[in-house]
C-alpha positions as CSV (number, residue, x, y, z in Angstrom):
1,X,-16.8,22.7,-253.8
2,X,-15.5,24.8,-256.5
3,X,-18.5,27.1,-256.0
4,X,-17.4,27.2,-251.9
5,X,-13.6,27.9,-253.3
6,X,-14.6,30.4,-256.2
7,X,-16.2,32.9,-253.2
8,X,-13.2,32.1,-250.3
9,X,-10.8,33.6,-252.8
10,X,-13.0,37.2,-253.6
11,X,-13.3,37.3,-250.2
12,X,-9.9,36.7,-250.0
13,X,-9.4,40.0,-252.0
14,X,-10.0,41.8,-248.8
15,X,-6.9,40.3,-247.1
16,X,-4.7,41.5,-250.1
17,X,-6.1,44.4,-249.9
18,X,-5.6,44.9,-246.6
19,X,-2.3,43.9,-247.0
20,X,-1.5,46.5,-249.8
21,X,-3.0,49.1,-248.2
22,X,-0.6,47.8,-245.0
23,X,2.3,48.4,-247.6
24,X,1.8,50.9,-248.9
25,X,1.3,53.3,-246.0
26,X,4.8,52.2,-243.8
27,X,6.0,52.8,-246.9
28,X,5.7,56.6,-247.8
29,X,6.7,58.0,-244.4
30,X,10.4,58.8,-245.4
31,X,10.0,59.5,-248.9
32,X,7.4,62.7,-247.7
33,X,10.2,63.3,-245.0
34,X,12.8,63.8,-247.2
35,X,10.8,65.4,-249.9
36,X,9.1,68.1,-248.0
37,X,12.3,68.5,-245.6
38,X,10.4,67.5,-242.5
39,X,11.6,67.5,-239.0
40,X,11.3,64.2,-237.1
41,X,8.3,66.8,-235.1
42,X,6.8,67.4,-238.3
43,X,7.1,64.0,-239.7
44,X,5.4,63.1,-237.0
45,X,2.7,65.4,-237.2
46,X,2.0,63.6,-241.1
47,X,1.9,60.1,-239.3
48,X,-0.6,61.5,-236.7
49,X,-2.2,63.7,-239.2
50,X,-2.9,60.5,-242.0
51,X,-3.9,58.6,-238.6
52,X,-6.6,61.0,-238.0
53,X,-8.0,60.6,-241.4
54,X,-8.0,57.0,-242.0
55,X,-9.7,56.7,-238.9
56,X,-13.7,55.6,-241.0
57,X,-10.7,53.9,-244.0
58,X,-9.6,52.1,-241.3
59,X,-13.2,50.7,-239.1
60,X,-13.5,49.4,-242.7
61,X,-10.7,47.7,-243.4
62,X,-11.2,46.4,-239.7
63,X,-15.0,44.9,-240.4
64,X,-13.6,43.7,-243.4
65,X,-10.5,41.8,-241.4
66,X,-13.2,39.7,-239.5
67,X,-16.1,39.4,-241.6
68,X,-14.3,38.5,-244.9
69,X,-12.7,35.1,-242.8
70,X,-16.1,34.9,-241.0
71,X,-17.4,34.2,-244.1
72,X,-15.5,32.3,-245.7
73,X,-15.4,30.0,-243.3
74,X,-19.7,29.6,-243.2
75,X,-20.0,28.9,-246.4
76,X,-17.1,26.3,-246.7
77,X,-17.6,21.9,-245.7
78,X,-15.9,22.1,-242.1
79,X,-13.4,19.5,-242.9
80,X,-11.6,22.9,-245.4
81,X,-13.0,24.8,-243.6
82,X,-9.2,25.4,-242.2
83,X,-7.6,25.3,-245.6
84,X,-9.6,28.2,-246.7
85,X,-9.5,30.5,-243.7
86,X,-5.8,30.2,-244.4
87,X,-6.0,31.5,-247.7
88,X,-7.5,35.0,-246.1
89,X,-4.0,35.3,-244.7
90,X,-2.2,34.2,-247.4
91,X,-3.6,36.9,-249.5
92,X,-2.8,39.4,-246.6
93,X,0.9,37.8,-246.7
94,X,1.0,38.3,-250.5
95,X,-1.0,41.8,-250.3
96,X,2.1,42.7,-248.7
97,X,4.9,41.7,-250.0
98,X,3.7,41.9,-253.7
99,X,4.4,45.6,-254.1
100,X,6.8,46.2,-251.5
């Protein structure tokens, strides 16, 4: 059981990184707008270009957000499966809020 918990914690790190990425990306728009004195149209262009550039990283994050909880559920004992997978969701929440 300790080994399964260890593997689940390692897999849940993907959730932590997912949450961290979400918090970092959403927190940059106002700072960039102020630093470069961007108009609303320019800010929209900045956000749009950033999103286009992140398509490949976005696909990777999307795959990780599916595979990590699936992996945790597959290695877990049935009676602990829900608790172990919820660690992934907890890691996303911690990642979003830890670095604000």
